[in-house]
C-alpha atoms as an extended CHARMM CRD file, in Angstrom:
* protein
*
       280  EXT
         1         1  MET       CA             -4.3920000000      -13.7510000000      -41.2120000000  PROA      1               0.0000000000
         2         2  VAL       CA             -1.9580000000      -14.3380000000      -38.3790000000  PROA      2               0.0000000000
         3         3  THR       CA              0.9290000000      -16.6690000000      -39.1820000000  PROA      3               0.0000000000
         4         4  ARG       CA              0.9460000000      -19.7850000000      -37.0350000000  PROA      4               0.0000000000
         5         5  ALA       CA              4.0930000000      -21.7590000000      -36.2930000000  PROA      5               0.0000000000
         6         6  PRO       CA              3.7450000000      -25.6050000000      -35.7240000000  PROA      6               0.0000000000
         7         7  LEU       CA              2.8550000000      -26.4780000000      -32.1590000000  PROA      7               0.0000000000
         8         8  SER       CA              5.7110000000      -27.5330000000      -29.9770000000  PROA      8               0.0000000000
         9         9  ALA       CA              6.0940000000      -31.1350000000      -28.7750000000  PROA      9               0.0000000000
        10        10  SER       CA              4.2960000000      -30.2670000000      -25.5210000000  PROA      10              0.0000000000
        11        11  PRO       CA              2.3770000000      -27.0370000000      -25.8420000000  PROA      11              0.0000000000
        12        12  ARG       CA              1.3570000000      -25.3720000000      -22.6310000000  PROA      12              0.0000000000
        13        13  PHE       CA             -2.1670000000      -24.2680000000      -21.8050000000  PROA      13              0.0000000000
        14        14  ALA       CA             -3.1620000000      -21.1360000000      -19.9800000000  PROA      14              0.0000000000
        15        15  LEU       CA             -6.5340000000      -21.7840000000      -18.2770000000  PROA      15              0.0000000000
        16        16  CYS       CA             -7.9570000000      -18.3720000000      -17.4750000000  PROA      16              0.0000000000
        17        17  ILE       CA            -10.6920000000      -18.6050000000      -14.7390000000  PROA      17              0.0000000000
        18        18  ALA       CA            -12.6430000000      -15.6960000000      -13.3700000000  PROA      18              0.0000000000
        19        19  THR       CA            -14.5970000000      -16.5340000000      -10.2090000000  PROA      19              0.0000000000
        20        20  VAL       CA            -16.8740000000      -14.9310000000       -7.6510000000  PROA      20              0.0000000000
        21        21  GLY       CA            -19.5270000000      -16.5000000000       -5.3640000000  PROA      21              0.0000000000
        22        22  ARG       CA            -18.7840000000      -20.1680000000       -6.3320000000  PROA      22              0.0000000000
        23        23  ILE       CA            -16.7990000000      -22.3390000000       -4.1590000000  PROA      23              0.0000000000
        24        24  MET       CA            -18.1620000000      -25.8850000000       -4.6650000000  PROA      24              0.0000000000
        25        25  GLU       CA            -18.3170000000      -25.3200000000       -8.4690000000  PROA      25              0.0000000000
        26        26  LEU       CA            -14.6510000000      -24.1720000000       -8.6480000000  PROA      26              0.0000000000
        27        27  ASP       CA            -13.6100000000      -27.0610000000       -6.4090000000  PROA      27              0.0000000000
        28        28  ARG       CA            -15.2150000000      -29.3770000000       -9.0380000000  PROA      28              0.0000000000
        29        29  LEU       CA            -13.4170000000      -27.7230000000      -11.8810000000  PROA      29              0.0000000000
        30        30  LEU       CA            -10.0570000000      -27.8930000000      -10.0900000000  PROA      30              0.0000000000
        31        31  THR       CA            -10.6910000000      -31.4970000000       -9.2510000000  PROA      31              0.0000000000
        32        32  SER       CA            -11.1920000000      -32.2250000000      -12.9770000000  PROA      32              0.0000000000
        33        33  LEU       CA             -7.9980000000      -30.4390000000      -13.7480000000  PROA      33              0.0000000000
        34        34  GLU       CA             -6.0740000000      -32.6510000000      -11.3610000000  PROA      34              0.0000000000
        35        35  GLN       CA             -7.3960000000      -35.5870000000      -13.3300000000  PROA      35              0.0000000000
        36        36  GLN       CA             -6.1860000000      -34.4800000000      -16.7310000000  PROA      36              0.0000000000
        37        37  THR       CA             -4.2150000000      -36.9030000000      -18.8330000000  PROA      37              0.0000000000
        38        38  TYR       CA             -2.3280000000      -33.8960000000      -20.2920000000  PROA      38              0.0000000000
        39        39  VAL       CA             -0.3980000000      -32.0680000000      -17.6120000000  PROA      39              0.0000000000
        40        40  HSD       CA              1.2530000000      -29.1000000000      -19.3700000000  PROA      40              0.0000000000
        41        41  PHE       CA             -0.9810000000      -26.3170000000      -18.2400000000  PROA      41              0.0000000000
        42        42  HSD       CA             -1.0220000000      -23.3690000000      -15.8030000000  PROA      42              0.0000000000
        43        43  ILE       CA             -4.1270000000      -21.8740000000      -14.1820000000  PROA      43              0.0000000000
        44        44  TYR       CA             -4.5420000000      -18.1440000000      -13.9830000000  PROA      44              0.0000000000
        45        45  LEU       CA             -7.3320000000      -17.4310000000      -11.4470000000  PROA      45              0.0000000000
        46        46  ALA       CA             -8.8990000000      -14.0150000000      -11.0750000000  PROA      46              0.0000000000
        47        47  ASP       CA            -10.3840000000      -14.1550000000       -7.6070000000  PROA      47              0.0000000000
        48        48  GLN       CA            -13.1820000000      -11.4840000000       -7.2400000000  PROA      48              0.0000000000
        49        49  ASN       CA            -14.2810000000      -12.8150000000       -3.7470000000  PROA      49              0.0000000000
        50        50  ALA       CA            -13.5750000000      -11.1940000000       -0.4580000000  PROA      50              0.0000000000
        51        51  PRO       CA            -10.0870000000      -12.0960000000        0.7700000000  PROA      51              0.0000000000
        52        52  GLY       CA             -9.9330000000      -15.4800000000        2.3510000000  PROA      52              0.0000000000
        53        53  VAL       CA            -13.2000000000      -16.9560000000        0.8370000000  PROA      53              0.0000000000
        54        54  LEU       CA            -11.3410000000      -19.3800000000       -1.3780000000  PROA      54              0.0000000000
        55        55  ASP       CA             -8.2910000000      -20.1380000000        0.9400000000  PROA      55              0.0000000000
        56        56  ALA       CA             -9.4050000000      -23.4410000000        2.3200000000  PROA      56              0.0000000000
        57        57  MET       CA            -10.6670000000      -24.8280000000       -0.9230000000  PROA      57              0.0000000000
        58        58  LEU       CA             -7.5120000000      -23.7930000000       -2.8190000000  PROA      58              0.0000000000
        59        59  ALA       CA             -5.3810000000      -25.3990000000       -0.1300000000  PROA      59              0.0000000000
        60        60  ARG       CA             -6.8190000000      -28.6740000000       -1.1760000000  PROA      60              0.0000000000
        61        61  HSD       CA             -5.5380000000      -28.2320000000       -4.6110000000  PROA      61              0.0000000000
        62        62  ALA       CA             -2.1520000000      -26.9170000000       -3.6530000000  PROA      62              0.0000000000
        63        63  ALA       CA             -0.4070000000      -29.2330000000       -6.1450000000  PROA      63              0.0000000000
        64        64  LEU       CA             -1.9660000000      -27.5320000000       -9.1320000000  PROA      64              0.0000000000
        65        65  PRO       CA              0.1300000000      -24.9250000000      -10.9240000000  PROA      65              0.0000000000
        66        66  LEU       CA             -1.9310000000      -21.7130000000      -10.1450000000  PROA      66              0.0000000000
        67        67  THR       CA             -1.4090000000      -18.0690000000      -10.1900000000  PROA      67              0.0000000000
        68        68  ARG       CA             -4.0570000000      -16.2410000000       -8.2320000000  PROA      68              0.0000000000
        69        69  ILE       CA             -4.7950000000      -12.5900000000       -8.8110000000  PROA      69              0.0000000000
        70        70  MET       CA             -7.1570000000      -10.8380000000       -6.3140000000  PROA      70              0.0000000000
        71        71  LEU       CA             -9.4640000000       -8.3480000000       -8.1880000000  PROA      71              0.0000000000
        72        72  PRO       CA            -12.4800000000       -6.2150000000       -7.3140000000  PROA      72              0.0000000000
        73        73  SER       CA            -15.6970000000       -7.5300000000       -8.8290000000  PROA      73              0.0000000000
        74        74  ARG       CA            -16.1070000000       -5.3620000000      -11.8950000000  PROA      74              0.0000000000
        75        75  GLY       CA            -17.3230000000       -7.9230000000      -14.3860000000  PROA      75              0.0000000000
        76        76  LEU       CA            -16.2410000000      -11.1010000000      -16.1800000000  PROA      76              0.0000000000
        77        77  SER       CA            -14.7000000000       -9.3580000000      -19.1960000000  PROA      77              0.0000000000
        78        78  VAL       CA            -12.5450000000       -7.1070000000      -17.0620000000  PROA      78              0.0000000000
        79        79  ALA       CA            -11.3310000000      -10.0480000000      -15.0050000000  PROA      79              0.0000000000
        80        80  ARG       CA            -10.4050000000      -12.0440000000      -18.0800000000  PROA      80              0.0000000000
        81        81  ASN       CA             -8.6410000000       -9.0940000000      -19.6240000000  PROA      81              0.0000000000
        82        82  ARG       CA             -6.5130000000       -8.8020000000      -16.4580000000  PROA      82              0.0000000000
        83        83  LEU       CA             -5.4710000000      -12.4250000000      -16.9450000000  PROA      83              0.0000000000
        84        84  LEU       CA             -4.6010000000      -12.2070000000      -20.6070000000  PROA      84              0.0000000000
        85        85  PRO       CA             -1.1660000000      -10.4530000000      -20.3400000000  PROA      85              0.0000000000
        86        86  PRO       CA              0.4820000000      -13.0780000000      -18.0530000000  PROA      86              0.0000000000
        87        87  ALA       CA             -1.3480000000      -15.9860000000      -19.8250000000  PROA      87              0.0000000000
        88        88  ALA       CA             -0.0120000000      -14.9420000000      -23.1870000000  PROA      88              0.0000000000
        89        89  ASP       CA              3.3430000000      -16.5030000000      -22.4550000000  PROA      89              0.0000000000
        90        90  GLU       CA              1.6840000000      -19.9650000000      -22.8790000000  PROA      90              0.0000000000
        91        91  ASP       CA              0.8610000000      -21.6170000000      -26.2090000000  PROA      91              0.0000000000
        92        92  ILE       CA             -2.9210000000      -22.2070000000      -25.9600000000  PROA      92              0.0000000000
        93        93  LEU       CA             -5.4260000000      -20.1080000000      -24.1220000000  PROA      93              0.0000000000
        94        94  ALA       CA             -8.7450000000      -21.2710000000      -22.6600000000  PROA      94              0.0000000000
        95        95  PHE       CA            -11.4250000000      -19.6990000000      -20.6080000000  PROA      95              0.0000000000
        96        96  PRO       CA            -13.3650000000      -22.2300000000      -18.4160000000  PROA      96              0.0000000000
        97        97  ASP       CA            -16.1800000000      -20.8680000000      -16.3540000000  PROA      97              0.0000000000
        98        98  ASP       CA            -15.9790000000      -21.5730000000      -12.7180000000  PROA      98              0.0000000000
        99        99  ASP       CA            -19.0190000000      -23.8220000000      -12.8950000000  PROA      99              0.0000000000
       100       100  CYS       CA            -17.8870000000      -25.9990000000      -15.8100000000  PROA      100             0.0000000000
       101       101  TRP       CA            -15.6490000000      -28.9630000000      -15.5320000000  PROA      101             0.0000000000
       102       102  TYR       CA            -13.3980000000      -30.9830000000      -17.9330000000  PROA      102             0.0000000000
       103       103  ALA       CA            -13.3390000000      -34.6250000000      -19.0010000000  PROA      103             0.0000000000
       104       104  PRO       CA            -10.0030000000      -36.3160000000      -18.2050000000  PROA      104             0.0000000000
       105       105  ASP       CA             -8.8160000000      -36.0310000000      -21.7290000000  PROA      105             0.0000000000
       106       106  THR       CA            -10.1170000000      -32.5750000000      -22.5940000000  PROA      106             0.0000000000
       107       107  LEU       CA             -6.7020000000      -30.8970000000      -22.7720000000  PROA      107             0.0000000000
       108       108  GLU       CA             -5.2250000000      -33.8930000000      -24.6180000000  PROA      108             0.0000000000
       109       109  GLN       CA             -8.0400000000      -33.7370000000      -27.2080000000  PROA      109             0.0000000000
       110       110  ALA       CA             -7.5440000000      -30.0090000000      -27.6980000000  PROA      110             0.0000000000
       111       111  VAL       CA             -3.8770000000      -30.5690000000      -28.5530000000  PROA      111             0.0000000000
       112       112  ALA       CA             -4.8130000000      -33.2900000000      -30.9770000000  PROA      112             0.0000000000
       113       113  ALA       CA             -7.4260000000      -31.2110000000      -32.7170000000  PROA      113             0.0000000000
       114       114  LEU       CA             -5.0740000000      -28.2890000000      -33.1390000000  PROA      114             0.0000000000
       115       115  ARG       CA             -2.5260000000      -30.6890000000      -34.6570000000  PROA      115             0.0000000000
       116       116  ARG       CA             -5.1970000000      -32.1530000000      -37.0590000000  PROA      116             0.0000000000
       117       117  HSD       CA             -6.0750000000      -28.6080000000      -38.2100000000  PROA      117             0.0000000000
       118       118  PRO       CA             -2.9200000000      -26.6710000000      -38.4610000000  PROA      118             0.0000000000
       119       119  ASP       CA             -4.6830000000      -23.8410000000      -40.2300000000  PROA      119             0.0000000000
       120       120  ALA       CA             -7.0310000000      -23.2810000000      -37.2320000000  PROA      120             0.0000000000
       121       121  GLY       CA             -6.4400000000      -20.4320000000      -34.8550000000  PROA      121             0.0000000000
       122       122  SER       CA             -9.0190000000      -21.8330000000      -32.4920000000  PROA      122             0.0000000000
       123       123  VAL       CA            -10.8850000000      -25.1360000000      -31.9030000000  PROA      123             0.0000000000
       124       124  LEU       CA            -14.1760000000      -25.3280000000      -30.0720000000  PROA      124             0.0000000000
       125       125  ALA       CA            -15.2390000000      -28.2270000000      -27.8850000000  PROA      125             0.0000000000
       126       126  SER       CA            -18.6460000000      -29.7250000000      -27.4060000000  PROA      126             0.0000000000
       127       127  TRP       CA            -20.4610000000      -29.1910000000      -24.1430000000  PROA      127             0.0000000000
       128       128  THR       CA            -22.9440000000      -31.4810000000      -22.5040000000  PROA      128             0.0000000000
       129       129  PRO       CA            -24.3690000000      -31.7650000000      -18.9210000000  PROA      129             0.0000000000
       130       130  ASP       CA            -22.4200000000      -34.9220000000      -18.1360000000  PROA      130             0.0000000000
       131       131  ALA       CA            -20.1740000000      -37.6270000000      -19.6430000000  PROA      131             0.0000000000
       132       132  ALA       CA            -23.1270000000      -39.9030000000      -20.3130000000  PROA      132             0.0000000000
       133       133  THR       CA            -24.7470000000      -37.3470000000      -22.7170000000  PROA      133             0.0000000000
       134       134  PRO       CA            -23.0490000000      -37.3890000000      -26.1530000000  PROA      134             0.0000000000
       135       135  PRO       CA            -22.8000000000      -34.2260000000      -28.3400000000  PROA      135             0.0000000000
       136       136  ARG       CA            -25.6690000000      -33.7880000000      -30.7520000000  PROA      136             0.0000000000
       137       137  ASP       CA            -23.3560000000      -33.4780000000      -33.6630000000  PROA      137             0.0000000000
       138       138  ALA       CA            -20.0080000000      -35.3990000000      -33.8990000000  PROA      138             0.0000000000
       139       139  ARG       CA            -18.7020000000      -33.8340000000      -37.1170000000  PROA      139             0.0000000000
       140       140  GLU       CA            -15.5720000000      -31.7720000000      -37.2130000000  PROA      140             0.0000000000
       141       141  ARG       CA            -15.9080000000      -28.6990000000      -39.4260000000  PROA      141             0.0000000000
       142       142  PRO       CA            -14.9070000000      -25.0810000000      -39.7970000000  PROA      142             0.0000000000
       143       143  LEU       CA            -17.4380000000      -22.5720000000      -38.5320000000  PROA      143             0.0000000000
       144       144  SER       CA            -18.9070000000      -19.5060000000      -40.1280000000  PROA      144             0.0000000000
       145       145  ALA       CA            -19.4060000000      -16.2560000000      -38.2760000000  PROA      145             0.0000000000
       146       146  HSD       CA            -23.1690000000      -16.9410000000      -38.0190000000  PROA      146             0.0000000000
       147       147  ALA       CA            -22.4730000000      -20.4370000000      -36.5330000000  PROA      147             0.0000000000
       148       148  LEU       CA            -20.3890000000      -19.0050000000      -33.7700000000  PROA      148             0.0000000000
       149       149  PHE       CA            -23.6090000000      -17.6860000000      -31.9990000000  PROA      149             0.0000000000
       150       150  ALA       CA            -24.7460000000      -21.2980000000      -31.5150000000  PROA      150             0.0000000000
       151       151  GLN       CA            -21.3080000000      -22.8720000000      -30.9560000000  PROA      151             0.0000000000
       152       152  GLY       CA            -19.1350000000      -20.2640000000      -29.2040000000  PROA      152             0.0000000000
       153       153  ASN       CA            -19.6510000000      -20.2260000000      -25.4620000000  PROA      153             0.0000000000
       154       154  SER       CA            -16.4440000000      -19.3550000000      -23.6620000000  PROA      154             0.0000000000
       155       155  ILE       CA            -16.0890000000      -22.6800000000      -21.9400000000  PROA      155             0.0000000000
       156       156  VAL       CA            -15.5830000000      -24.5340000000      -25.2420000000  PROA      156             0.0000000000
       157       157  GLN       CA            -12.8690000000      -22.1650000000      -26.6430000000  PROA      157             0.0000000000
       158       158  PHE       CA             -9.2730000000      -23.1090000000      -27.1520000000  PROA      158             0.0000000000
       159       159  HSD       CA             -7.0740000000      -20.5670000000      -28.9270000000  PROA      159             0.0000000000
       160       160  ARG       CA             -3.6270000000      -20.4650000000      -30.2980000000  PROA      160             0.0000000000
       161       161  ALA       CA             -1.9910000000      -17.8270000000      -28.1970000000  PROA      161             0.0000000000
       162       162  GLU       CA             -0.1860000000      -16.0780000000      -31.0520000000  PROA      162             0.0000000000
       163       163  VAL       CA             -3.5890000000      -15.5210000000      -32.7550000000  PROA      163             0.0000000000
       164       164  VAL       CA             -5.5010000000      -13.9800000000      -29.8390000000  PROA      164             0.0000000000
       165       165  CYS       CA             -2.9900000000      -12.7650000000      -27.2740000000  PROA      165             0.0000000000
       166       166  ASP       CA             -3.4990000000       -9.0740000000      -28.0470000000  PROA      166             0.0000000000
       167       167  LEU       CA             -7.3380000000       -9.3280000000      -28.2350000000  PROA      167             0.0000000000
       168       168  ARG       CA             -9.4810000000       -8.3120000000      -25.3500000000  PROA      168             0.0000000000
       169       169  PHE       CA            -13.0170000000       -8.9930000000      -24.0820000000  PROA      169             0.0000000000
       170       170  ASP       CA            -15.3930000000       -6.1350000000      -24.5690000000  PROA      170             0.0000000000
       171       171  PRO       CA            -15.9080000000       -4.6080000000      -20.9270000000  PROA      171             0.0000000000
       172       172  GLN       CA            -19.4080000000       -3.4760000000      -21.9790000000  PROA      172             0.0000000000
       173       173  LEU       CA            -20.3850000000       -7.1620000000      -22.3180000000  PROA      173             0.0000000000
       174       174  GLY       CA            -20.7980000000      -10.0190000000      -19.8040000000  PROA      174             0.0000000000
       175       175  VAL       CA            -21.9840000000      -10.3720000000      -16.3150000000  PROA      175             0.0000000000
       176       176  GLY       CA            -21.0480000000       -7.9870000000      -13.4900000000  PROA      176             0.0000000000
       177       177  THR       CA            -20.5180000000       -4.8400000000      -15.6320000000  PROA      177             0.0000000000
       178       178  GLY       CA            -23.5280000000       -2.9820000000      -14.2670000000  PROA      178             0.0000000000
       179       179  LEU       CA            -24.7330000000       -2.5420000000      -17.8730000000  PROA      179             0.0000000000
       180       180  PRO       CA            -27.7290000000       -4.3440000000      -19.3610000000  PROA      180             0.0000000000
       181       181  TYR       CA            -25.6160000000       -6.4930000000      -21.6690000000  PROA      181             0.0000000000
       182       182  GLY       CA            -25.1830000000       -9.7140000000      -19.6840000000  PROA      182             0.0000000000
       183       183  SER       CA            -23.8550000000      -11.9450000000      -22.4130000000  PROA      183             0.0000000000
       184       184  GLY       CA            -22.0400000000      -11.8360000000      -25.7570000000  PROA      184             0.0000000000
       185       185  GLU       CA            -18.4290000000      -11.2180000000      -24.5880000000  PROA      185             0.0000000000
       186       186  ASP       CA            -17.4540000000      -14.7160000000      -25.5440000000  PROA      186             0.0000000000
       187       187  THR       CA            -18.8650000000      -14.5840000000      -29.0640000000  PROA      187             0.0000000000
       188       188  ASP       CA            -17.4100000000      -11.0960000000      -29.5110000000  PROA      188             0.0000000000
       189       189  PHE       CA            -13.9320000000      -12.5120000000      -28.7210000000  PROA      189             0.0000000000
       190       190  LEU       CA            -14.4880000000      -15.3640000000      -31.1570000000  PROA      190             0.0000000000
       191       191  LEU       CA            -15.5920000000      -13.1020000000      -33.9320000000  PROA      191             0.0000000000
       192       192  GLN       CA            -12.4580000000      -11.0650000000      -33.4970000000  PROA      192             0.0000000000
       193       193  ALA       CA            -10.3250000000      -14.2790000000      -33.5540000000  PROA      193             0.0000000000
       194       194  GLN       CA            -12.0470000000      -15.5370000000      -36.7170000000  PROA      194             0.0000000000
       195       195  ARG       CA            -10.8830000000      -12.4830000000      -38.6220000000  PROA      195             0.0000000000
       196       196  ARG       CA             -7.4040000000      -13.7320000000      -38.1060000000  PROA      196             0.0000000000
       197       197  ALA       CA             -7.6450000000      -17.5660000000      -38.5360000000  PROA      197             0.0000000000
       198       198  PRO       CA            -10.2200000000      -20.2780000000      -39.1670000000  PROA      198             0.0000000000
       199       199  ILE       CA            -12.2080000000      -21.7020000000      -36.2390000000  PROA      199             0.0000000000
       200       200  TRP       CA            -13.0320000000      -25.4450000000      -36.1040000000  PROA      200             0.0000000000
       201       201  ARG       CA            -15.6190000000      -27.3000000000      -34.0250000000  PROA      201             0.0000000000
       202       202  CYS       CA            -14.1320000000      -30.5260000000      -32.7530000000  PROA      202             0.0000000000
       203       203  PRO       CA            -16.6610000000      -32.4300000000      -30.6450000000  PROA      203             0.0000000000
       204       204  ALA       CA            -14.1540000000      -34.9900000000      -29.3460000000  PROA      204             0.0000000000
       205       205  ILE       CA            -12.9920000000      -32.1780000000      -27.0230000000  PROA      205             0.0000000000
       206       206  ARG       CA            -15.5130000000      -32.5560000000      -24.1420000000  PROA      206             0.0000000000
       207       207  VAL       CA            -16.4760000000      -29.7770000000      -21.5990000000  PROA      207             0.0000000000
       208       208  PHE       CA            -19.3030000000      -30.3700000000      -19.0360000000  PROA      208             0.0000000000
       209       209  HSD       CA            -21.6970000000      -27.6740000000      -17.7830000000  PROA      209             0.0000000000
       210       210  PRO       CA            -25.0590000000      -27.7220000000      -16.0080000000  PROA      210             0.0000000000
       211       211  SER       CA            -27.9640000000      -27.8620000000      -18.5450000000  PROA      211             0.0000000000
       212       212  PRO       CA            -30.2080000000      -24.8500000000      -18.8710000000  PROA      212             0.0000000000
       213       213  ALA       CA            -33.0630000000      -27.2850000000      -18.9010000000  PROA      213             0.0000000000
       214       214  THR       CA            -32.4390000000      -28.0560000000      -15.2600000000  PROA      214             0.0000000000
       215       215  GLN       CA            -31.5100000000      -24.5180000000      -14.3260000000  PROA      215             0.0000000000
       216       216  VAL       CA            -34.0350000000      -22.1370000000      -16.0240000000  PROA      216             0.0000000000
       217       217  PRO       CA            -32.5590000000      -18.6590000000      -15.8320000000  PROA      217             0.0000000000
       218       218  THR       CA            -34.3940000000      -15.9260000000      -13.9650000000  PROA      218             0.0000000000
       219       219  GLY       CA            -36.2960000000      -13.1990000000      -15.8730000000  PROA      219             0.0000000000
       220       220  GLU       CA            -33.5470000000      -10.7820000000      -15.0150000000  PROA      220             0.0000000000
       221       221  LYS       CA            -30.8770000000      -13.0910000000      -16.4620000000  PROA      221             0.0000000000
       222       222  ILE       CA            -32.8510000000      -13.7750000000      -19.6980000000  PROA      222             0.0000000000
       223       223  ALA       CA            -33.2690000000      -10.1130000000      -20.1550000000  PROA      223             0.0000000000
       224       224  ALA       CA            -29.5040000000       -9.5390000000      -19.8110000000  PROA      224             0.0000000000
       225       225  TYR       CA            -28.6530000000      -12.2970000000      -22.2020000000  PROA      225             0.0000000000
       226       226  ALA       CA            -31.1030000000      -10.9470000000      -24.8410000000  PROA      226             0.0000000000
       227       227  ALA       CA            -29.7030000000       -7.3890000000      -24.4790000000  PROA      227             0.0000000000
       228       228  GLY       CA            -26.1450000000       -8.7270000000      -24.9000000000  PROA      228             0.0000000000
       229       229  ARG       CA            -26.8980000000      -10.7530000000      -27.9870000000  PROA      229             0.0000000000
       230       230  MET       CA            -28.7070000000       -7.9980000000      -29.7550000000  PROA      230             0.0000000000
       231       231  PHE       CA            -26.0690000000       -5.4820000000      -28.8710000000  PROA      231             0.0000000000
       232       232  LEU       CA            -23.4320000000       -7.8110000000      -30.2960000000  PROA      232             0.0000000000
       233       233  LEU       CA            -25.3560000000       -8.3000000000      -33.5400000000  PROA      233             0.0000000000
       234       234  ARG       CA            -25.4470000000       -4.5540000000      -34.0030000000  PROA      234             0.0000000000
       235       235  LYS       CA            -21.8400000000       -4.0750000000      -32.9990000000  PROA      235             0.0000000000
       236       236  HSD       CA            -20.6360000000       -6.5210000000      -35.6720000000  PROA      236             0.0000000000
       237       237  ALA       CA            -23.0830000000       -5.2420000000      -38.2710000000  PROA      237             0.0000000000
       238       238  PHE       CA            -24.8350000000       -8.6010000000      -38.9660000000  PROA      238             0.0000000000
       239       239  PRO       CA            -27.4230000000       -8.4530000000      -41.6390000000  PROA      239             0.0000000000
       240       240  PHE       CA            -31.0530000000       -7.5460000000      -40.9720000000  PROA      240             0.0000000000
       241       241  TRP       CA            -32.2420000000      -11.1590000000      -41.7810000000  PROA      241             0.0000000000
       242       242  PHE       CA            -29.9030000000      -12.5980000000      -39.1920000000  PROA      242             0.0000000000
       243       243  ARG       CA            -30.9680000000      -10.2520000000      -36.5030000000  PROA      243             0.0000000000
       244       244  CYS       CA            -34.6270000000      -11.1180000000      -37.2560000000  PROA      244             0.0000000000
       245       245  ALA       CA            -33.8200000000      -14.8130000000      -37.1000000000  PROA      245             0.0000000000
       246       246  ASN       CA            -32.2650000000      -14.4050000000      -33.6700000000  PROA      246             0.0000000000
       247       247  VAL       CA            -35.4360000000      -12.6990000000      -32.4840000000  PROA      247             0.0000000000
       248       248  LEU       CA            -37.7670000000      -15.3870000000      -33.8430000000  PROA      248             0.0000000000
       249       249  TYR       CA            -35.7760000000      -18.4620000000      -32.9700000000  PROA      249             0.0000000000
       250       250  PRO       CA            -37.0870000000      -18.8140000000      -29.3860000000  PROA      250             0.0000000000
       251       251  LEU       CA            -40.6620000000      -18.4330000000      -30.7420000000  PROA      251             0.0000000000
       252       252  PHE       CA            -39.9870000000      -21.2020000000      -33.1690000000  PROA      252             0.0000000000
       253       253  MET       CA            -38.7850000000      -23.5090000000      -30.4380000000  PROA      253             0.0000000000
       254       254  LEU       CA            -41.7030000000      -22.7090000000      -28.1690000000  PROA      254             0.0000000000
       255       255  PRO       CA            -44.0410000000      -25.4250000000      -29.6880000000  PROA      255             0.0000000000
       256       256  LEU       CA            -41.4810000000      -28.0720000000      -28.7620000000  PROA      256             0.0000000000
       257       257  ALA       CA            -41.6120000000      -27.1200000000      -25.2180000000  PROA      257             0.0000000000
       258       258  ALA       CA            -45.4020000000      -27.0770000000      -25.3570000000  PROA      258             0.0000000000
       259       259  MET       CA            -45.4780000000      -30.5990000000      -26.8180000000  PROA      259             0.0000000000
       260       260  ARG       CA            -43.3800000000      -31.7940000000      -23.8920000000  PROA      260             0.0000000000
       261       261  LEU       CA            -45.7680000000      -30.0180000000      -21.4770000000  PROA      261             0.0000000000
       262       262  ASP       CA            -42.6060000000      -28.1320000000      -20.2550000000  PROA      262             0.0000000000
       263       263  ARG       CA            -44.1540000000      -25.0810000000      -18.4780000000  PROA      263             0.0000000000
       264       264  ALA       CA            -40.7570000000      -23.6780000000      -17.5240000000  PROA      264             0.0000000000
       265       265  GLY       CA            -39.4400000000      -24.0550000000      -21.0390000000  PROA      265             0.0000000000
       266       266  ILE       CA            -42.5160000000      -22.3710000000      -22.5140000000  PROA      266             0.0000000000
       267       267  TRP       CA            -42.0080000000      -19.4640000000      -20.1730000000  PROA      267             0.0000000000
       268       268  TYR       CA            -38.2560000000      -19.3180000000      -20.9260000000  PROA      268             0.0000000000
       269       269  ARG       CA            -38.7450000000      -19.3900000000      -24.7550000000  PROA      269             0.0000000000
       270       270  TRP       CA            -41.5300000000      -16.6940000000      -24.6440000000  PROA      270             0.0000000000
       271       271  ARG       CA            -39.5620000000      -14.4650000000      -22.3550000000  PROA      271             0.0000000000
       272       272  MET       CA            -36.4200000000      -14.6910000000      -24.4410000000  PROA      272             0.0000000000
       273       273  PHE       CA            -38.4000000000      -13.9120000000      -27.6020000000  PROA      273             0.0000000000
       274       274  ALA       CA            -39.9200000000      -10.8570000000      -25.9190000000  PROA      274             0.0000000000
       275       275  GLU       CA            -36.6450000000       -9.5280000000      -24.6090000000  PROA      275             0.0000000000
       276       276  ARG       CA            -34.8250000000      -10.0180000000      -27.9140000000  PROA      276             0.0000000000
       277       277  LEU       CA            -37.6070000000       -8.1830000000      -29.6620000000  PROA      277             0.0000000000
       278       278  ARG       CA            -37.4310000000       -5.3860000000      -27.0790000000  PROA      278             0.0000000000
       279       279  HSD       CA            -33.7460000000       -4.9280000000      -27.7790000000  PROA      279             0.0000000000
       280       280  PHE       CA            -34.0410000000       -5.2620000000      -31.5560000000  PROA      280             0.0000000000
């Protein structure tokens, strides 16, 4: 386990954002950062767009503390890894997606959670599609490695820098790699972090993201997510029963979609089951 010193009076956040092809969404995220009640943060932006694409939008947020690094589009994991060395000088690391956004007290709540759980190397927020939708479970609790698969999306992660500063995202995993594994880089990072310190779920920390229910992924994206998850289960040598449970879970959820007469949901659950089975 990594030794953790007490947090300073005003710990600083490094918000590591990789972006490509999203201007309005990134504008929404930056606007939410301007509204934070906790102001001790620095944004590290990996811009994988063509030169000039973000200039006008970023000019509207010129007051934000932001370091912009221009990168070729070689994948999300590669971009985040490029941001980690400069970001490691801060106290707390986070990886908001360019299409998520924060509640005004998100950073304030993350600091409070890390103070409540001084043993934790990382705390995980709850994510919902908007401020009016409460988290499904309001309990604070430490998470097992198995639970990280349901709780560990990158947008909800807040890490003590001394625990994770030398870790890296697997460049085989995540979008934009050219490989079939279009997800899993965030859970892979968490699994590495958990070997060093406990991870707590703290739902009072709120992060917002569009709901998959309103944005059903394409068949190509579902296949990429399934391939990434099954690759990750093999990489970390999860037991056979847990791999089977991951394959069967979408099938068990399918009747709920059928009861709601949700044709898109039925298709999504069936396609996810078939793709996970294919990559078993």
